[in-house]
N, C-alpha and C positions, 0 to 999 in steps of 0.2 A: 496766283501770280507773286513771282519771286522778285525782290530788289535787284537781283542779279540779271533777271531776264534781258534787260537791254544789252548787257555785256555779251551774254550767249548768242543773242541774235546777231550782234554785230560780228562775233567771230565766225559764226555760220555764213554769213553773207560775204565777209571779206577775207577769210581764212584760206590758206592752202594747206598743204601737208603738216606745217608746223607755223604757228604765230607767236611772235614775242612782243608783248605789251610792257611797258613800264607802268608803274603805279600810277604816275601822273596821268598817262593816256587812259587808264582804266578809270580813274576819276573824271576826266574829261568826258568819257562815254556814258558813265553811269549817272554823274551829276553828285555823286558822294565817294568819300574816300574808302577804300579797301580796308577791311577791318578782319578781326579774328573770325568772324562768322563765315568767311569766305570758305575756310576749311569744312565747314558743315554743308555749305551750299554747292561746293563744287562737283558733286556728284550729279547734280542737275544737268550738267554740260553734256553728259553723255547722251541725252535726247537730242542734243543738236549735232551729234556725230563728232564730237571732240571730248578729250579729256586733258586735265591739268597735268603737264609733264614735269615741270621744275619751277619752284618757287624760290627767287634769290632774294634775300632780305638785304645783303650786301649791295648788289646792283640794283635792288628796287624793281624786279621785273619778274614776269610769269611768261613761263612758254606753254602753250597750249598745242596739243597733238591731235590730228585727226585720226579718228578710229576706223575700224573696218567698216563700222556700221553708219558711215556718212551718208547723210541724206541728199 
């Protein structure tokens, strides 16, 4: 089990073709702040039918895009 599983499950259940979440929204979903380990863990998201599209440090947002393998 990954510390990011709650986020991946949220995106899978609530997402459409693209989902944009702020860093604050991600913190609220996970219960912890997003950190540099996100870059290593993001590949887990493909099992849930999504991939990380764009990370904006300036806007403090992450865009998640649905893949062709969406479940």
